[in-house]
C-alpha positions, -999 to 999 in steps of 0.1 A, spaced: 333 -5 -54 362 17 -67 355 -7 -104 317 13 -99 333 43 -88 356 44 -118 326 30 -141 298 55 -127 322 85 -135 335 72 -169 294 67 -179 288 111 -165 315 122 -180 309 101 -215 300 120 -247 276 90 -256 259 87 -220 255 128 -221 219 117 -229 216 90 -211 182 91 -192 182 86 -154 155 69 -134 158 75 -95 142 47 -69 142 49 -29 129 29 -3 115 65 10 106 78 -25 67 77 -39 57 59 -70 35 88 -78 67 106 -83 88 115 -119 116 100 -112 142 120 -107 171 130 -85 149 154 -60 119 131 -67 127 95 -70 100 65 -73 98 39 -45 95 2 -63 120 -15 -88 87 -26 -96 72 11 -113 107 21 -124 104 -8 -146 70 9 -161 94 39 -163 118 27 -186 101 7 -205 80 39 -212 111 52 -225 122 26 -244 93 21 -263 99 59 -278 135 49 -281 145 16 -286 181 26 -288 186 48 -254 205 41 -229 190 39 -191 204 40 -159 184 33 -132 199 45 -102 193 29 -63 192 54 -38 206 29 0 184 12 19 164 -26 16 133 -27 -19 116 -60 -6 97 -74 -35 64 -81 -39 72 -103 -73 101 -113 -90 115 -83 -112 114 -98 -145 136 -87 -171 124 -92 -213 134 -81 -245 106 -52 -236 133 -38 -207 160 -37 -234 167 -57 -271 193 -31 -287 229 -40 -288 232 8 -294 214 13 -260 221 1 -220 193 -8 -195 222 2 -169 205 -9 -127 228 3 -100 232 12 -65 245 47 -56 283 44 -52 286 49 -10 254 33 -6 241 -2 1 208 -9 -20 195 -42 -9 170 -62 -34 149 -82 -10 128 -115 -16 116 -109 22 82 -92 34 81 -72 70 57 -84 94 42 -68 121 46 -84 152 27 -82 188 50 -106 211 29 -121 241 53 -142 265 39 -178 259 63 -203 281 98 -213 290 109 -186 275 94 -183 240 75 -157 234 48 -162 204 31 -130 179 -6 -138 160 2 -137 125 -24 -128 94 -48 -152 81 -27 -141 46 4 -155 58 4 -195 55 40 -203 47 75 -191 64 102 -206 56 134 -177 69 132 -152 91 149 -124 93 149 -107 135 169 -67 133 177 -81 96 197 -113 114 180 -148 98 171 -168 124 171 -206 129 143 -225 126 135 -245 155 156 -279 148 175 -312 163 201 -313 169 201 -275 179 224 -252 161 260 -263 164 286 -236 143 315 -260 149 300 -293 138 310 -306 108 279 -320 87 247 -291 87 257 -271 115 246 -299 138 234 -339 133 215 -367 156 213 -403 140 181 -404 163 165 -370 147 134 -389 137 136 -419 157 98 -433 168 106 -421 195 115 -388 193 80 -383 167 65 -393 196 71 -364 214 58 -342 185 24 -326 187 23 -319 153 54 -343 128 40 -334 96 53 -305 77 85 -313 101 118 -311 72 146 -337 72 178 -328 60 203 -356 56 236 -366 32 238 -392 6 246 -426 25 277 -428 9 284 -388 13 272 -378 -26 258 -345 -19 223 -346 1 187 -354 5 158 -336 14 122 -345 28 89 -334 45 74 -353 66 38 -360 58 28 -382 81 35 -416 107 27 -455 100 17 -477 126 55 -486 134 59 -447 147 85 -441 120 82 -408 97 62 -406 60 85 -390 34 79 -371 3 114 -359 -14 151 -373 -15 148 -362 -52 179 -336 -49 201 -366 -58 204 -385 -92 222 -414 -74 193 -430 -55 212 -446 -28 190 -435 2 196 -413 37 225 -417 53 218 -431 87 238 -405 111 243 -375 95 209 -366 91 182 -336 112 151 -326 114 135 -286 117 100 -271 121 95 -292 150 79 -270 177 89 -292 201 121 -283 191 121 -247 199 143 -248 227 169 -220 224 179 -186 217 171 -174 180 147 -202 176 116 -201 155 88 -218 148 56 -209 125 22 -227 136 4 -222 95 -31 -234 110 -30 -213 144 -17 -188 129 6 -181 155 47 -173 152 70 -187 184 105 -174 188 127 -172 217 146 -139 220 184 -137 240 176 -131 271 144 -119 270 152 -93 238 123 -92 218 131 -81 182 125 -46 167 118 -55 131 106 -88 118 110 -101 76 96 -136 63 112 -146 33 87 -151 1 100 -146 -33 126 -176 -49 136 -158 -78 145 -118 -72 152 -107 -106 149 -127 -135 163 -123 -171 146 -138 -192 148 -138 -235 147 -165 -258 172 -176 -283 155 -161 -306 145 -129 -290 176 -125 -265 176 -97 -235 207 -75 -241 230 -52 -228 215 -52 -193 242 -41 -166 232 -45 -125 261 -28 -106 266 -21 -70 234 -41 -55 228 -68 -25 208 -100 -33 194 -109 1 162 -125 20 148 -146 -7 134 -185 4 148 -217 5 146 -241 -28 158 -274 -14 123 -287 -21 123 -276 -57 156 -289 -69 144 -320 -84 156 -323 -123 182 -346 -124 215 -335 -148 230 -361 -176 246 -389 -153 260 -371 -123 252 -372 -90 233 -341 -93 197 -325 -98 189 -288 -98 168 -257 -95 169 -238 -127 165 -209 -105 184 -186 -83 186 -149 -67 190 -139 -97 186 -164 -128 201 -150 -162 182 -168 -199 179 -158 -231 207 -129 -227 235 -119 -247 266 -94 -235 248 -90 -203 274 -82 -173 263 -85 -136 295 -71 -113 310 -59 -81 269 -73 -67 269 -96 -33 250 -120 -27 243 -123 12 229 -154 27 202 -159 -5 179 -191 -2 194 -212 -27 213 -206 -60 232 -171 -60 235 -169 -99 219 -192 -119 229 -188 -161 203 -211 -174 200 -223 -210 204 -205 -240 234 -174 -233 262 -155 -248 287 -135 -236 268 -130 -198 297 -119 -174 299 -124 -134 327 -103 -125 339 -93 -84 308 -100 -69 311 -114 -32 290 -146 -32 285 -157 10 262 -181 25 245 -194 -1 221 -218 5 227 -235 -27 255 -236 -56 271 -200 -62 272 -198 -96 260 -222 -120 260 -225 -162 233 -251 -173 220 -261 -210 192 -276 -217 190 -318 -222 173 -308 -254 208 -293 -269 220 -328 -257 221 -359 -287 215 -391 -276 211 -377 -232 207 -400 -210 197 -390 -172 210 -419 -143 247 -435 -140 230 -470 -150 213 -454 -185 227 -454 -211 211 -447 -251 220 -481 -273 249 -480 -298 225 -488 -322 200 -457 -316 229 -434 -307 233 -398 -324 265 -404 -338 265 -365 -348 294 -346 -331 288 -318 -308 248 -301 -297 219 -301 -316 207 -270 -310 219 -235 -294 198 -240 -261 233 -234 -234 260 -212 -221 285 -200 -241 314 -176 -246 303 -166 -207 331 -156 -177 332 -160 -137 356 -142 -128 377 -120 -100 346 -133 -77 348 -145 -38 326 -175 -34 323 -186 4 305 -205 30 277 -217 5 259 -249 4 248 -242 38 214 -262 35 222 -279 -2 256 -306 0 254 -307 -38 263 -277 -49 292 -259 -58 312 -221 -62 307 -226 -93 291 -258 -117 295 -262 -156 268 -284 -174 256 -290 -208 279 -259 -217 308 -246 -237 335 -220 -237 334 -211 -200 357 -195 -185 369 -191 -144 392 -173 -138 403 -152 -108 379 -165 -82 384 -172 -50 363 -202 -33 363 -214 -3 348 -232 27 324 -253 5 303 -287 14 312 -301 -21 336 -291 -50 348 -255 -52 348 -264 -94 325 -287 -105 320 -297 -141 291 -321 -146 299 -338 -178 317 -333 -212 294 -319 -229 309 -301 -248 342 -285 -234 363 -253 -242 358 -240 -208 393 -225 -192 402 -228 -152 423 -205 -147 444 -187 -116 418 -200 -89 421 -200 -59 401 -231 -44 404 -243 -8 386 -259 22 366 -278 -1 343 -313 5 335 -309 37 309 -321 44 306 -346 18 331 -376 0 348 -389 -25 354 -356 -48 375 -331 -50 381 -292 -51 382 -291 -92 359 -326 -97 346 -332 -132 327 -363 -144 321 -377 -184 299 -399 -187 294 -389 -223 278 -407 -254 306 -433 -252 297 -443 -211 286 -476 -206 279 -486 -167 293 -522 -180 329 -512 -187 336 -544 -211 309 -523 -237 331 -492 -235 363 -510 -238 353 -522 -269 329 -495 -279 363 -471 -277 384 -496 -293 363 -494 -324 354 -461 -326 380 -439 -305 360 -411 -317 329 -421 -297 352 -398 -270 354 -369 -287 315 -369 -295 302 -347 -267 336 -335 -247 341 -320 -286 366 -292 -277 400 -291 -250 392 -280 -210 420 -262 -200 431 -260 -162 462 -236 -155 477 -213 -131 452 -230 -102 459 -235 -67 439 -263 -48 436 -280 -16 407 -308 -4 415 -324 30 389 -352 21 393 -363 -16 412 -354 -45 428 -314 -52 418 -323 -88 394 -349 -95 387 -359 -132 368 -389 -123 345 -415 -146 353 -407 -181 363 -373 -179 381 -365 -215 399 -341 -233 416 -320 -202 447 -302 -206 462 -296 -172 495 -273 -166 508 -248 -135 489 -254 -111 497 -267 -74 480 -295 -55 486 -282 -18 476 -315 -2 448 -343 -24 470 -345 -56 455 -355 -89 432 -383 -97 424 -391 -136 399 -421 -138 386 -442 -171 388 -409 -192 406 -401 -224 434 -376 -237 441 -363 -207 479 -339 -208 488 -331 -176 521 -319 -170 543 -291 -146 520 -293 -118 534 -295 -81 517 -317 -57 526 -311 -21 526 -341 4 509 -359 -24 512 -376 -54 491 -387 -90 462 -411 -91 461 -431 -119 426 -451 -117 411 -480 -145 431 -462 -176 416 -474 -208 439 -490 -229 439 -461 -257 433 -438 -233 460 -412 -245 467 -399 -214 504 -383 -208 518 -372 -176 552 -354 -175 570 -327 -162 554 -329 -130 569 -326 -93 554 -349 -70 558 -356 -33 550 -394 -27 548 -421 -42 524 -426 -74 490 -439 -67 475 -460 -93 447 -487 -90 438 -511 -115 463 -497 -142 474 -521 -169 486 -495 -196 500 -464 -188 487 -443 -214 510 -425 -236 532 -411 -215 546 -410 -187 580 -399 -177 605 -367 -173 591 -361 -134 599 -357 -102 600 -382 -76 606 -376 -38 629 -402 -35 644 -435 -49 623 -456 -34 590 -439 -50 604 -435 -88 616 -475 -87 579 -482 -77 570 -466 -109 592 -477 -132 593 -509 -120 549 -504 -135 570 -494 -169 572 -454 -163 592 -426 -158 623 -441 -178 637 -405 -175 626 -399 -142 647 -386 -114 644 -381 -78 655 -361 -53 647 -328 -33 629 -298 -59 643 -275 -35 617 -250 -31 624 -210 -26 604 -207 4 580 -236 12 567 -220 42 553 -190 26 539 -210 -5 563 -202 -32 569 -236 -47 591 -224 -82 621 -240 -77 662 -232 -73 685 -229 -98 701 -262 -94 667 -282 -87 664 -317 -101 631 -306 -112 645 -281 -141 666 -310 -154 637 -328 -162 620 -300 -182 596 -287 -152 598 -248 -157 585 -226 -131 552 -204 -128 541 -178 -107 531 -179 -75 510 -148 -64 485 -148 -92 456 -172 -79 421 -157 -65 401 -124 -67 423 -99 -77 399 -68 -60 410 -56 -26 379 -57 -10 373 -90 -14 408 -99 -7 400 -87 25 368 -109 32 388 -138 23 400 -166 47 437 -175 47 448 -204 29 455 -232 45 493 -237 34 509 -269 40 535 -263 69 558 -290 66 569 -310 34 563 -346 43 588 -367 23 622 -341 33 612 -351 73 619 -388 70 650 -389 88 655 -411 121 649 -382 149 628 -364 122 590 -357 140 562 -337 120 525 -328 128 490 -348 114 457 -337 124 475 -319 157 490 -344 171 528 -351 169 547 -383 152 579 -397 145 597 -424 136 604 -451 161 641 -439 170 666 -472 192 657 -494 218 646 -470 247 617 -463 222 612 -501 210 616 -509 251 585 -474 261 559 -489 233 568 -528 235 571 -535 199 595 -563 184 615 -539 158 614 -505 150 587 -499 127 554 -480 126 549 -439 135 550 -432 166 521 -412 182 544 -390 208 518 -363 212 482 -365 215 464 -334 231 428 -342 241 415 -315 222 430 -323 186 418 -342 150 441 -373 162 423 -373 198 387 -371 180 398 -401 159 406 -421 187 446 -415 187 463 -414 222 501 -409 227 518 -435 226 503 -453 201 525 -470 167 502 -469 135 512 -501 120 493 -508 92 470 -491 70 440 -508 52 462 -537 61 492 -519 44 524 -525 68 533 -490 75 572 -490 81 576 -451 91 560 -415 96 565 -414 54 551 -445 50 522 -428 70 517 -396 57 516 -415 14 497 -444 25 470 -424 46 472 -400 16 459 -426 -6 429 -430 9 420 -397 24 391 -393 -1 372 -424 15 345 -416 44 365 -438 63 404 -452 67 411 -480 83 439 -481 108 455 -505 128 478 -493 160 502 -511 185 487 -500 219 493 -518 253 512 -547 239 482 -553 214 471 -544 180 437 -521 184 414 -511 151 411 -473 147 387 -458 117 395 -424 106 365 -405 95 373 -370 77 
């Protein structure tokens, strides 16, 4: 708010703005009014008619549209075109009045006449003109569409899932299954699927239409699914159902308190800035506005992106396309139905700054270009353009993509409420995008996702990204793919092609992407996951709080001066000529390589936690000049991972960097962010005989002496001993009991708690990790689920 007040004051005082034309808007105004402060117009569309008339008189005029507090229910998307502003001399400034909340809503008020129906449920007739309802708001609060299982805010997946959500036995209990919606995770937990039930077959099973939301088609998850929009499942307070045939709205109020006001979502996109590369919209500033009340878009998420898991809907509460030098600042996107901000195709110098994105149905901010700008594009993991038919020109084919755009100082939290293949910030077919000083947390998949290498040059810096990959798997807090033109589903073809012509790698990833000064945490994958061919990256001065750093099947990655807490470096299936560099880093467990024969250009001058981890690396021919020892962090408990003078890390070239420059800098947004879950202990420094540590709420230690051998019935002192497993702990929920001793993880022997943590972190990205425990003097297999 301070930034807005300062900017507003500067505009009022500035001679350049002394002749600014002002139009006032208020929900209590009249569209017959002239739009003055004393006599404001009532709607944004009427205000648009006014400012277009002013623009026609003077194309370079600066125009302020000032919205007084209240809710503006749009009857259609407000579309801003070059007719609204195509000049670099004037500015179109649409703003909320300082200190007031101007809400732009995609909902419409609904008059209701409630009648007591049955079992605590009320119903109201609805006008025949209302044919669909996607979201319902009672007294300004979003309600729950009747569903099974019931909404549970603490459940990990979709706020509650059930294996029998669409079983024939349950479907039999529904009078009208057609029109119900099924939501499910991807079978491998790579995002999600959404379907409409269009009928029931002769076996009593649902006939489904949809599932196009994921670009890696492997079918819906057999257990993690739920169904909604079924009248018979309306059985708890705050649930609702709309009968489109009979035109009745059903609702179960809390304690019989009938709603004072009702609104239902209508529009998908609220404001759309729409120009073209030849005729762009310029100099539009949106400030101090709140976006809310729009419809969900999960059934519109159909367009596949280049060989990733993603499909997209090119829209959002705010759609920006064909814009230059446009600015979105201090806006709130409050529980919008799909994407909050979608920056689509040609855009230059578009900035999303100091915004709060809360509980968006899909992604927070997306920068996505057009496939028609890509040379030789392919659209599914297993597809490719034959080298004999490939365009070998470097870079984009045209300008139809975002470039030199920013997402900065935003708080993005609890997004992906409906669509699990989503991200806090998503980048695809774009160039030179800066993502800086954002706090992103509590998301179902990646906090920041780069879809492919086209065309690189991004700067990812000073972000704080945590509580990520909460509902999916095999992913990272930062995730990227690099399935560019050189990529081929047959690894042997890729090997031979890139060996013959290494220049293939940078045909699309033509400029280096830099990831620096960030703090990442992922408990269900990697903190930084450069997956499947991600190439031409430089990573330095990042803190990885839990999941470590993975490099898979790419080229030209330089990783230096990073810190990996309670984890390490995960190199996966590298190319012989990868050119990768990993130097001057601090790792706190041993490396976790998978199918590595040649270790890149240089892997050396790193600090290991102990001699055993260093020896294991040197046995692979790396780290000749690396050393082992305590990094001597200044204040581990408070997250200050700078090292003290005399630390062995300094001897291998590590350089301290600031630990207080992560995340959003706006005080009011900092106050709304959830606390960062800093690690409570450094496991590598707690490996003595009597050491105990906490894992998922359980207390774990090494076996110490004959007494504990006797108590557990073990023949030796090997294993990780669970001396206390509280019944409410995550460990207990995964089947652990007090007295268990972990002997193996994924069939690898566990000698002590240090092994237990190191081996578990190696496999934590998986949907399930197999563990063998010793219980009642016999081995028992457990499955650790994320």
